[in-house]
C-alpha positions in Angstrom: 12.9 14.5 -5.1 13.6 18.2 -4.6 11.2 20.9 -3.2 9.9 21.8 -6.7 9.0 18.1 -7.5 7.4 17.8 -4.0 5.5 21.0 -4.6 4.1 19.7 -7.9 2.9 16.5 -6.2 1.3 18.5 -3.3 -0.4 20.9 -5.7 -2.0 17.9 -7.5 -3.3 16.6 -4.2 -4.5 20.0 -3.0 -6.4 20.7 -6.2 -8.2 17.3 -6.0 -9.1 17.9 -2.3 -10.2 21.5 -3.0 -12.6 20.5 -5.8 -12.5 23.8 -7.5 -12.7 26.0 -4.3 -10.0 28.6 -3.7 -7.4 27.4 -1.3 -6.0 29.6 1.6 -3.6 27.1 3.2 -2.6 23.5 3.3 -1.0 21.4 6.0 1.7 18.9 5.0 3.5 16.3 7.1 6.9 15.3 5.9 9.5 12.9 7.2 12.9 14.4 8.4 14.7 12.0 6.0 13.3 14.0 3.0 15.4 16.9 4.1 12.7 19.4 3.2 13.3 23.1 3.7 9.9 24.8 4.7 10.8 28.1 3.1 12.1 26.5 -0.1 9.0 24.3 -0.3 6.7 27.3 0.2 8.6 29.2 -2.6 8.3 26.2 -4.9 4.6 25.9 -4.1 4.0 29.5 -4.9 5.7 29.0 -8.3 3.8 25.9 -9.3 0.4 27.1 -7.9 0.3 30.4 -9.9 -3.0 30.6 -11.7 -4.5 27.6 -9.9 -7.1 27.3 -7.1 -4.1 27.3 -4.7 -2.7 30.6 -6.0 -1.5 32.6 -3.0 -2.0 29.7 -0.6 0.5 29.0 2.2 1.9 25.6 3.2 2.3 24.7 6.9 5.0 22.0 7.0 5.2 19.7 10.0 8.4 17.6 10.1 8.1 14.1 11.5 11.1 12.6 13.3 12.6 9.3 12.7 12.4 6.5 15.3 15.8 4.9 16.1 16.2 1.6 18.0 19.4 0.0 18.9 19.2 -3.7 18.2 22.0 -4.4 20.7 20.6 -2.8 23.9 17.0 -1.8 22.9 17.7 1.9 23.4 15.0 3.9 21.5 14.2 7.5 20.7 12.6 9.8 18.1 15.0 12.2 16.5 15.3 14.9 13.9 18.7 13.4 12.8 20.3 10.0 12.3 22.9 8.6 14.6 25.9 6.5 13.6 26.1 4.8 17.0 23.9 4.2 20.0 24.6 6.7 22.8 24.0 4.0 25.5 26.1 1.0 24.3 28.1 2.3 21.3 26.5 -0.3 19.0 26.1 0.5 15.4 23.2 -1.8 14.6 20.5 0.8 14.7 17.1 0.2 13.2 15.5 3.2 11.5 11.7 3.5 11.3 9.7 6.2 9.6 10.9 9.7 8.8 10.4 9.3 5.0 6.7 9.9 4.6 4.8 12.7 2.9 1.2 13.4 3.5 -1.3 16.2 2.8 -3.1 16.5 6.1 -5.6 19.3 5.5 -6.7 22.0 3.0 -8.3 25.2 4.1 -10.5 26.7 1.4 -11.9 30.2 1.2 -15.5 30.6 2.3 -17.8 30.6 -0.7 -20.7 32.0 1.3 -21.7 35.6 0.6 -20.8 38.0 3.4 -23.6 38.8 5.8 
């Protein structure tokens, strides 16, 4: 899925959570394996949110690393990139966990209270 498709999915989730209130920003957590570009996702979100409650809202994107574990020597780390071989033993039997999720963490709406 490209940034435009992801932006459309996020907009749907943002609109449901906002429940008609104007949105200022939203925080998204995305796995590194999705290869999301934050600037490209923000541009796509601007395009798909035009005329909606999220019009003008900014996305804060947090990239989650992947967890790598060598099945040969039990070396483990969290990383923002995949490895073809274990740096400890040279083994190539590496287990990959996570790094592929996408979650809307929060939505900040504009205050609806009248100014004091």
